[in-house]
C-alpha positions, 0 to 999 in steps of 0.5 A: 465952452468947457463945462468942467471946473478948473479944480476938476480938470486939475484933479483929472490931469495931475497928481501929487505935488503938481496937483497940490500946487495948482489947487493951491494957486486956484484957492489963492485966486478965489480967496483974493476974489479973482476966481476963474470963470465957471466955463472957458471959451476954449477947452481946458483954458481959463482967462483969469480976470481982474477989473474986466482985464485978463491978468493971466491964463491957466492952460491944461495941456494933454499931449498924449502923442508926447506922453506929457501933461502940462499945466501952464500959467502965463500973462500977456502983460509980462512977457516971459512969465510962464510957469509950467508943471509937467508930468510924464504919462 
């Protein structure tokens, strides 16, 4: 289990507009009473749940070999709903 809060992971991995957009999205989820869990089963991946159902996933990727960091938000409920922000290292 990852002990890092999602906001901390976003601060550590991103800057500028990408960081702002990601933090705004998490703030929106919290305001709507759909908070990410404090811990995640997998490192840097959080299941966003509503009424005991996963509505989307937030995944922070650090691919040092490709020199890219990415934040992906996607849903199994709606195929093709990936939102991805990437930052070259």
